[in-house]
C-alpha positions as CSV (number, residue, x, y, z in Angstrom):
1,X,-15.8,10.6,-19.1
2,X,-12.3,11.2,-20.4
3,X,-10.1,14.3,-20.6
4,X,-6.9,15.0,-22.5
5,X,-4.7,17.9,-21.3
6,X,-2.3,18.9,-24.0
7,X,1.0,20.8,-23.7
8,X,1.1,20.6,-19.9
9,X,4.2,21.8,-18.1
10,X,3.9,19.6,-15.0
11,X,5.1,20.8,-11.6
12,X,5.3,18.3,-8.8
13,X,7.0,18.8,-5.4
14,X,10.2,17.3,-6.7
15,X,10.5,19.8,-9.6
16,X,9.2,21.2,-12.8
17,X,9.3,19.2,-16.0
18,X,11.4,21.0,-18.6
19,X,9.4,19.8,-21.6
20,X,5.6,19.9,-21.9
21,X,3.7,16.7,-21.9
22,X,0.1,15.4,-22.4
23,X,-2.0,14.0,-19.5
24,X,-4.7,11.5,-20.4
25,X,-7.4,11.2,-17.8
26,X,-9.9,8.2,-17.8
27,X,-12.7,8.5,-15.3
28,X,-11.2,9.9,-12.1
29,X,-7.7,8.6,-12.6
30,X,-4.6,9.8,-14.5
31,X,-4.1,7.0,-17.0
32,X,-1.1,8.1,-19.0
33,X,1.5,10.9,-19.2
34,X,3.6,11.3,-22.3
35,X,4.2,13.2,-25.6
36,X,1.7,13.5,-28.4
37,X,-1.0,11.4,-26.7
38,X,-4.3,11.0,-28.5
39,X,-7.6,9.2,-27.7
40,X,-11.0,9.0,-29.2
41,X,-14.0,10.7,-27.7
42,X,-12.2,12.8,-25.1
43,X,-12.5,16.4,-24.2
44,X,-9.3,18.2,-25.0
45,X,-7.9,21.0,-22.8
46,X,-5.0,23.0,-24.1
47,X,-2.6,24.1,-21.3
48,X,-0.1,25.9,-23.5
49,X,1.7,28.7,-21.7
50,X,0.4,27.5,-18.3
51,X,1.6,25.3,-15.5
52,X,-0.3,22.2,-14.4
53,X,-0.1,21.4,-10.6
54,X,-1.7,18.9,-8.4
55,X,-5.0,20.1,-6.9
56,X,-4.4,22.0,-3.7
57,X,-5.3,20.3,-0.4
58,X,-6.5,22.5,2.5
59,X,-6.1,20.8,5.9
60,X,-7.9,23.6,7.7
61,X,-11.1,25.4,6.6
62,X,-14.6,26.2,7.8
63,X,-17.6,25.4,5.6
64,X,-20.1,26.4,8.4
65,X,-22.7,23.7,7.6
66,X,-24.6,22.5,9.6
67,X,-26.0,25.4,11.5
68,X,-24.4,28.5,10.1
69,X,-25.5,28.4,6.5
70,X,-26.0,32.2,6.5
71,X,-22.2,32.4,6.6
72,X,-21.3,29.6,4.1
73,X,-22.7,26.3,2.9
74,X,-20.9,23.3,1.7
75,X,-21.9,24.2,-1.8
76,X,-20.8,27.9,-1.7
77,X,-17.6,26.9,0.1
78,X,-16.7,24.3,-2.5
79,X,-17.4,26.8,-5.3
80,X,-15.0,29.3,-3.7
81,X,-12.5,26.5,-3.0
82,X,-12.3,25.2,-6.6
83,X,-12.0,28.8,-7.8
84,X,-8.9,29.0,-5.7
85,X,-7.6,25.7,-7.0
86,X,-8.4,23.5,-4.0
87,X,-9.8,20.1,-4.7
88,X,-9.6,18.5,-1.2
89,X,-10.9,20.2,1.9
90,X,-10.7,19.3,5.6
91,X,-13.6,21.2,7.2
92,X,-13.4,22.0,10.9
93,X,-16.0,20.7,13.4
94,X,-17.0,24.0,15.1
95,X,-20.4,24.0,13.4
96,X,-23.8,24.1,15.2
97,X,-24.1,21.4,16.4
98,X,-20.4,20.4,16.4
99,X,-19.3,17.5,14.2
100,X,-18.9,15.2,17.2
101,X,-20.8,12.1,16.1
102,X,-21.0,9.8,13.1
103,X,-24.4,10.9,12.0
104,X,-23.2,14.5,11.4
105,X,-20.1,13.3,9.7
106,X,-22.1,11.2,7.3
107,X,-24.5,14.2,6.6
108,X,-21.6,16.4,5.6
109,X,-20.1,13.8,3.3
110,X,-23.5,13.1,1.7
111,X,-24.0,16.8,1.0
112,X,-20.5,17.2,-0.4
113,X,-21.1,14.3,-2.7
114,X,-24.4,15.9,-3.9
115,X,-22.5,19.2,-4.6
116,X,-19.9,17.2,-6.5
117,X,-17.2,19.9,-6.8
118,X,-14.4,19.0,-4.3
119,X,-13.4,16.2,-2.0
120,X,-14.6,17.1,1.5
121,X,-13.2,15.4,4.5
122,X,-15.1,16.4,7.7
123,X,-12.7,16.8,10.7
124,X,-14.5,15.5,13.8
125,X,-14.3,17.0,17.2
126,X,-11.9,15.6,19.8
127,X,-14.3,16.2,22.7
128,X,-18.1,16.0,22.8
129,X,-19.5,19.5,22.3
130,X,-15.9,20.7,22.0
131,X,-16.0,21.2,25.8
132,X,-12.7,19.4,26.7
133,X,-14.6,17.1,29.1
134,X,-15.5,13.9,27.4
135,X,-13.8,12.3,24.4
136,X,-15.8,11.4,21.3
137,X,-16.2,7.8,20.1
138,X,-13.1,7.7,17.8
139,X,-14.1,4.4,16.3
140,X,-17.5,5.7,15.3
141,X,-15.9,8.9,13.8
142,X,-13.4,6.8,11.8
143,X,-16.1,4.5,10.6
144,X,-18.3,7.4,9.5
145,X,-15.5,8.8,7.3
146,X,-13.2,11.0,9.5
147,X,-9.5,11.1,8.8
148,X,-8.7,13.7,11.5
149,X,-10.1,15.2,14.7
150,X,-9.8,18.7,16.2
151,X,-11.6,21.0,18.6
152,X,-10.6,23.9,16.4
153,X,-11.9,27.2,17.5
154,X,-10.5,26.4,20.9
155,X,-7.7,24.3,22.3
156,X,-8.2,21.1,24.2
157,X,-7.5,22.7,27.6
158,X,-7.8,19.5,29.6
159,X,-4.3,18.0,29.4
160,X,-5.4,14.6,30.7
161,X,-8.0,14.3,28.0
162,X,-5.5,15.4,25.3
163,X,-3.1,12.8,26.5
164,X,-5.7,10.1,26.2
165,X,-6.9,11.4,22.9
166,X,-3.3,11.2,21.5
167,X,-3.1,7.5,22.6
168,X,-6.5,6.5,21.2
169,X,-6.1,8.4,17.9
170,X,-2.8,6.7,17.2
171,X,-4.4,3.3,17.8
172,X,-7.5,4.1,15.7
173,X,-5.4,5.8,12.9
174,X,-6.7,9.3,13.2
175,X,-4.7,12.5,13.0
176,X,-5.2,15.0,15.9
177,X,-5.1,18.7,14.9
178,X,-4.7,21.3,17.7
179,X,-5.9,24.9,17.9
180,X,-2.8,26.3,19.7
181,X,-4.3,28.9,22.1
182,X,-4.7,28.7,25.8
183,X,-8.1,30.5,26.4
184,X,-7.2,31.4,30.0
185,X,-4.1,33.3,28.8
186,X,-5.6,34.8,25.6
187,X,-8.7,35.9,27.6
188,X,-10.6,38.6,25.8
189,X,-7.7,39.7,23.6
190,X,-8.7,40.9,20.1
191,X,-5.2,41.4,18.6
192,X,-1.5,40.7,19.3
193,X,-0.3,42.0,22.6
194,X,2.4,44.5,22.0
195,X,3.2,48.1,21.1
196,X,0.6,48.4,18.4
197,X,-2.1,47.1,20.7
198,X,-1.0,49.6,23.4
199,X,-1.1,52.5,21.0
200,X,-4.5,51.5,19.7
201,X,-5.9,50.9,23.2
202,X,-6.9,47.3,22.3
203,X,-6.9,44.3,24.5
204,X,-3.9,42.1,23.6
205,X,-3.6,38.3,23.2
206,X,0.0,37.5,24.3
207,X,2.0,35.1,22.2
208,X,2.6,32.8,25.1
209,X,-1.1,31.7,24.8
210,X,0.0,29.9,21.6
211,X,3.4,28.6,22.7
212,X,2.3,27.0,25.9
213,X,-0.1,24.8,23.9
214,X,2.5,24.1,21.3
215,X,5.0,23.1,24.0
216,X,2.5,21.0,25.9
217,X,1.3,19.1,22.9
218,X,4.8,18.4,21.7
219,X,5.6,17.0,25.1
220,X,2.4,14.9,25.3
221,X,3.0,13.6,21.7
222,X,6.6,12.7,22.6
223,X,5.5,11.0,25.8
224,X,3.1,8.6,24.1
225,X,5.0,8.5,20.8
226,X,2.0,9.7,18.9
227,X,1.6,12.3,16.2
228,X,0.2,15.7,16.5
229,X,-0.6,18.4,13.9
230,X,-0.4,22.0,15.0
231,X,-2.7,24.4,13.3
232,X,-2.2,28.0,12.1
233,X,1.2,28.7,13.7
234,X,1.8,32.4,13.9
235,X,4.9,33.0,16.1
236,X,8.7,32.8,15.8
237,X,8.9,31.1,19.2
238,X,6.4,28.4,18.1
239,X,8.6,27.7,15.1
240,X,11.6,27.4,17.3
241,X,9.8,24.8,19.5
242,X,8.6,22.8,16.5
243,X,12.0,22.9,14.9
244,X,13.7,21.5,18.0
245,X,11.0,18.9,18.5
246,X,11.5,17.6,15.0
247,X,15.2,17.4,15.6
248,X,14.4,15.1,18.5
249,X,12.2,12.9,16.4
250,X,8.9,14.0,17.8
251,X,6.1,13.2,15.4
252,X,4.9,16.7,15.0
253,X,3.7,18.5,11.8
254,X,2.5,22.1,11.5
255,X,0.9,24.6,9.1
256,X,0.9,28.3,8.4
257,X,-1.8,30.5,6.8
258,X,-1.2,33.1,4.1
259,X,-2.4,36.0,6.4
260,X,0.3,35.1,8.9
261,X,3.2,35.5,6.4
262,X,1.8,38.5,4.5
263,X,0.3,40.8,7.3
264,X,1.5,42.2,10.6
265,X,-0.4,43.7,13.5
266,X,0.3,47.1,12.0
267,X,-2.6,46.2,9.6
268,X,-5.0,46.5,12.5
269,X,-4.3,50.3,12.8
270,X,-7.2,50.9,10.4
271,X,-9.6,49.1,12.7
272,X,-10.7,46.9,9.8
273,X,-12.5,43.9,11.4
274,X,-11.3,41.8,8.5
275,X,-7.8,42.0,10.1
276,X,-9.2,40.3,13.2
277,X,-8.1,36.7,13.1
278,X,-7.4,33.9,15.6
279,X,-4.5,33.6,16.3
280,X,-3.9,37.3,15.7
281,X,-1.6,38.9,13.2
282,X,1.8,39.2,14.8
283,X,5.0,41.2,14.4
284,X,7.3,41.6,11.4
285,X,9.8,39.3,13.1
286,X,7.2,36.7,13.4
287,X,6.2,37.0,9.7
288,X,9.9,36.5,8.6
289,X,10.2,33.5,11.0
290,X,7.1,31.9,9.4
291,X,8.6,32.3,6.0
292,X,11.9,30.8,7.1
293,X,10.1,27.9,8.8
294,X,8.2,27.2,5.6
295,X,11.5,27.3,3.6
296,X,13.4,24.9,5.9
297,X,10.5,22.4,6.4
298,X,9.8,23.3,10.1
299,X,6.3,24.2,8.9
300,X,5.1,21.4,6.6
301,X,2.2,23.0,4.7
302,X,0.1,26.0,3.9
303,X,-3.6,26.0,5.0
304,X,-6.2,28.7,4.5
305,X,-8.2,28.7,7.8
306,X,-11.0,29.9,5.4
307,X,-13.4,31.4,8.0
308,X,-16.3,33.1,6.2
309,X,-18.6,35.6,8.0
310,X,-21.5,37.8,7.0
311,X,-20.9,41.5,6.4
312,X,-23.3,42.2,9.3
313,X,-21.2,40.1,11.7
314,X,-18.0,41.9,10.7
315,X,-19.6,45.3,11.0
316,X,-20.2,44.9,14.7
317,X,-17.0,46.9,15.5
318,X,-13.6,45.5,16.1
319,X,-14.1,44.3,19.7
320,X,-17.3,42.4,18.9
321,X,-16.7,41.2,15.4
322,X,-15.9,37.5,15.0
323,X,-12.4,36.3,14.1
324,X,-11.6,35.1,10.6
325,X,-10.7,35.7,7.0
326,X,-12.3,34.3,3.9
327,X,-9.2,32.6,2.4
328,X,-9.9,30.2,-0.4
329,X,-9.8,32.7,-3.3
330,X,-6.7,34.6,-2.4
331,X,-4.4,31.8,-1.0
332,X,-2.6,30.8,-4.2
333,X,-2.1,34.4,-5.3
334,X,-0.7,35.4,-1.9
335,X,1.6,32.3,-1.9
336,X,3.0,33.0,-5.4
337,X,3.4,36.7,-4.7
338,X,4.9,36.5,-1.2
339,X,6.7,33.2,-1.3
340,X,7.6,32.2,-4.8
341,X,8.3,35.6,-6.4
342,X,10.3,36.6,-3.3
343,X,12.3,33.3,-3.6
344,X,11.3,32.0,-0.2
345,X,10.1,28.9,-2.0
346,X,10.3,27.6,-5.6
347,X,7.1,26.8,-7.4
348,X,7.9,23.1,-6.8
349,X,8.4,24.0,-3.1
350,X,5.0,25.6,-3.0
351,X,3.5,22.4,-4.6
352,X,5.0,20.5,-1.7
353,X,3.4,22.9,0.9
354,X,0.0,23.0,-0.8
355,X,-0.3,19.5,-2.3
356,X,2.2,16.7,-1.4
357,X,2.8,17.4,2.3
358,X,-0.9,17.9,3.1
359,X,-1.6,14.6,1.3
360,X,1.2,12.9,3.3
361,X,0.0,14.3,6.6
362,X,-3.6,13.3,6.0
363,X,-2.8,9.9,4.5
364,X,-4.3,10.7,1.0
365,X,-2.1,8.2,-0.9
366,X,-3.3,8.9,-4.4
367,X,-3.4,12.7,-4.2
368,X,-0.8,15.5,-4.1
369,X,1.2,14.4,-7.2
370,X,0.7,14.3,-10.9
371,X,1.6,10.7,-12.0
372,X,0.1,7.8,-13.7
373,X,-2.4,6.0,-11.5
374,X,-3.0,9.1,-9.2
375,X,-6.3,10.7,-8.7
376,X,-7.1,13.2,-11.5
377,X,-7.2,16.3,-9.2
378,X,-5.3,19.0,-11.1
379,X,-5.1,22.8,-11.4
380,X,-4.0,24.7,-14.4
381,X,-2.4,28.1,-13.4
382,X,-0.9,31.2,-14.9
383,X,1.9,32.1,-12.5
384,X,2.7,35.3,-14.3
385,X,-0.8,36.8,-14.5
386,X,-1.4,39.8,-12.3
387,X,-4.9,40.4,-10.9
388,X,-6.6,42.6,-8.3
389,X,-8.5,41.2,-5.4
390,X,-12.1,42.5,-5.6
391,X,-15.0,41.9,-3.2
392,X,-17.5,41.6,-6.1
393,X,-15.5,38.7,-7.6
394,X,-15.7,36.5,-4.5
395,X,-18.0,33.5,-4.8
396,X,-17.8,32.6,-1.2
397,X,-20.6,34.0,1.0
398,X,-17.9,35.4,3.2
399,X,-16.6,38.7,1.8
400,X,-14.4,39.2,4.8
401,X,-10.9,39.8,3.5
402,X,-8.2,42.3,4.3
403,X,-6.7,41.9,0.8
404,X,-9.3,43.8,-1.3
405,X,-7.4,46.1,-3.6
406,X,-4.2,44.1,-3.4
407,X,-2.5,43.2,-6.7
408,X,-1.4,39.6,-6.8
409,X,0.4,37.3,-9.2
410,X,-0.7,33.7,-9.8
411,X,-4.1,33.0,-11.2
412,X,-6.1,29.7,-11.3
413,X,-7.4,29.1,-14.9
414,X,-9.0,25.7,-14.5
415,X,-9.6,23.2,-11.7
416,X,-10.2,19.5,-12.3
417,X,-11.4,17.3,-9.5
418,X,-12.0,13.6,-10.1
419,X,-11.4,14.0,-13.8
420,X,-14.2,16.6,-14.1
421,X,-13.6,20.3,-14.9
422,X,-15.2,22.0,-11.8
423,X,-14.0,25.5,-12.4
424,X,-12.8,27.5,-15.5
425,X,-12.2,31.2,-15.7
């Protein structure tokens, strides 16, 4: 099939085109970009008054399948993702059973192809059963289709195993992603340790549980000259450690999530279980530090950590409710409202954080940019449109969001993946 997008104001990470252009898509590839293009037998999409960006790439999300299909499935997760403008998803391995062997990897890829909405890249576990005791067969995982490994949901607390994993992953050509939280320090904490937790009488998770893993993995990566990607960074101190490591040439990349630059631990005062996330919401100083680190490149990208749960799970009370926010459908609006409109990032800078940098980190060579020969993964957005986040509008099975009732700017109008329109408002 072919598609012709007319009057497209193209925004890549290196800037926004001043004049509108047309984009001709043949099959799954961008064939030509220029003025007044025409072709026979193509579907025409008019993008007048809108911006056209590369499809968003999420390096960190949870699709829950296999084993927790009551929370989300690959199909419902992909529907929520493309509604939010995401065309490539890296889904975490803390499923039931964990994605720790090639057969499960192949099953996830097969189901994603059947659904046919977004590119799904299963992230395999680093250790078998995610128990930090025995490393997975990395060659098997790579051959089955993995580009990255993580024990997300928990850190690899066995430092010797993590050291070996960094060495092997670099040889095999896999990216290691780390959940930065020492479980022996975080313990049974349910929110950020500090004044708010003391006032509320809640068990706190101290920030050092994050920074000791950040520091350890930076040192291990530096020792073996391997690369490491640090997930959902939430603290000012973590940003300082990553910034210094990068200045020393350590091959470290890192991500932030929208809830960590839009909410503080003050949000927990209402005891809404939808504010219970892992790592927890931090202080106002940490929020400002995350924004500054995104602006100066210390933090490379924005990921959602989309973590859907059932209403029943989240209604168990704050102490017992699971951690996580359903993030696909609000991410772009939160970024436009709290990063672009506040001049933390330009729109092109946001494209870098949501498209080009994730593609670079993951090794997706034909994604993250709008150019001739690139994959036809695009999103047409209205950056000025204002909308309200409403539970009834969510298509994800997970309705667990602290942002219901918020007014946001930045609306996804159409999502195109592989040359096919997979979402239109």
